C-alpha positions in Angstrom: -3.4 -41.3 3.0 -3.5 -40.9 6.8 -2.9 -37.5 8.4 0.5 -37.2 9.9 0.8 -35.4 13.2 3.8 -33.1 13.5 5.6 -33.3 16.9 4.2 -29.9 18.0 0.6 -30.9 17.3 0.8 -34.1 19.3 0.4 -33.2 23.0 2.2 -36.4 24.1 5.4 -35.3 22.5 5.3 -31.6 23.2 8.6 -31.6 25.3 8.2 -28.1 26.5 6.0 -26.8 23.7 3.7 -23.8 24.5 0.7 -22.4 22.8 -0.5 -19.1 21.5 -3.4 -17.3 23.1 -5.6 -18.8 20.3 -4.5 -22.3 21.2 -2.0 -23.1 18.4 0.9 -25.1 19.6 4.4 -23.6 19.2 7.9 -24.2 20.5 8.2 -23.0 24.1 11.0 -20.6 23.0 8.7 -18.9 20.6 7.7 -15.3 21.3 4.2 -16.4 20.5 4.0 -18.8 23.3 1.8 -17.8 26.2 1.7 -19.3 29.6 5.2 -20.7 29.3 7.7 -19.3 31.8 10.6 -17.8 29.9 13.7 -16.3 31.4 13.7 -12.5 31.0 16.3 -11.1 28.7 19.3 -9.7 30.6 19.5 -6.7 28.3 15.8 -6.0 28.4 15.1 -2.2 28.8 13.1 -1.4 31.9 9.6 0.0 31.3 9.7 3.7 30.4 6.7 4.5 32.6 8.9 3.9 35.7 11.3 6.6 34.5 9.1 9.2 32.9 7.4 11.8 35.0 3.9 12.9 34.1 5.4 16.1 32.7 8.0 14.3 30.5 5.3 11.9 29.3 3.0 14.8 28.5 5.8 16.3 26.4 6.1 13.1 24.4 2.3 12.9 24.0 2.2 16.5 22.7 5.0 15.7 20.3 3.0 12.7 19.0 -0.1 14.7 18.6 1.8 17.3 16.7 2.5 14.7 14.1 -1.2 14.6 13.1 -2.2 17.2 10.5 -5.6 18.3 9.2 -5.5 17.3 5.5 -7.0 20.6 4.4 -4.7 22.9 6.5 -0.9 22.6 6.6 -0.8 22.9 10.4 -0.9 20.1 13.0 -4.0 19.6 15.1 -2.2 20.7 18.3 -1.1 24.1 16.9 -4.5 24.5 15.3 -5.9 24.6 18.8 -8.0 21.4 18.3 -6.7 19.8 21.4 -8.5 21.1 24.5 -6.8 18.9 27.1 -4.5 15.9 27.8 -5.1 14.0 31.1 -2.6 11.3 32.1 -4.3 8.9 34.6 -2.3 7.1 37.3 -2.5 3.9 35.3 -0.9 5.7 32.4 -4.0 5.7 30.2 -4.5 9.0 28.5 -7.7 11.0 27.9 -7.6 13.7 25.2 -10.3 16.3 24.8 -10.5 17.4 21.2 -12.6 19.5 18.9 -12.9 19.8 15.1 -12.9 23.0 13.1 -16.6 22.5 12.4 -19.2 19.9 13.4 -19.3 18.8 9.7 -15.6 18.6 9.3 -14.7 16.1 6.6 -11.8 14.8 8.6 -14.1 13.9 11.6 -14.0 10.2 10.5 -10.2 9.8 10.9 -8.5 12.7 12.8 -9.6 11.5 16.3 -8.5 8.0 15.5 -5.1 9.2 14.2 -4.6 11.2 17.5 -5.5 8.1 19.5 -3.2 5.8 17.5 -0.2 8.2 17.8 -0.7 8.6 21.5 -1.1 4.9 22.1 2.3 4.4 20.5 4.1 6.7 22.9 6.3 4.6 25.1 4.9 4.6 28.6 1.3 5.1 27.5 -1.0 2.1 28.3 -4.0 3.3 26.2 -5.6 6.5 24.8 -9.1 7.7 24.3 -10.1 10.8 22.4 -13.4 12.6 23.4 -14.8 15.0 20.8 -16.5 18.1 22.1 -17.8 21.3 20.5 -17.9 23.2 23.7 -16.5 25.7 23.4 -16.9 26.0 19.7 -13.6 26.2 17.7 -12.4 29.6 16.5 -9.1 30.7 14.8 -8.2 32.5 18.0 -7.4 29.1 19.5 -4.4 28.6 17.1 -0.8 29.0 18.3 1.1 32.0 17.1 3.1 29.6 14.9 -0.1 28.4 13.2 -1.4 31.9 12.8 1.8 32.9 11.1 1.8 29.9 8.9 -1.7 30.6 7.8 -1.3 34.4 7.4 -3.3 35.5 10.4 -0.3 37.5 11.8 
């Protein structure tokens, strides 16, 4: 039985078909099509990075970081004092300096990745990178007052 070519697989009959980045042919109106000029949507929301100041973006980044919790401690990594710094670069990439409670922390394999992932999903952030440091070494004094109260240090 001969192979039948569907219209989108036959380049001679593409009639405006596009292709995905991996080369698969799709209808030009498909969101998967690349390299096909499509009219922008009229109701499309402008890019948030043009509206957010660095301060506003940093607030949203801190909010995202506060959604990451150490699995052994019922406090988020920001209030624990594990975040040493957040730098927003002009291209809206973000560098986060972070530590862990100990160099042998069992969560070392996933906490930095969770922080990166949450920050990458903040509207207006292009990319995020977490750098782990142990200088200065972590101590409970780095916790916020809220974290100290939660854990019975106050």
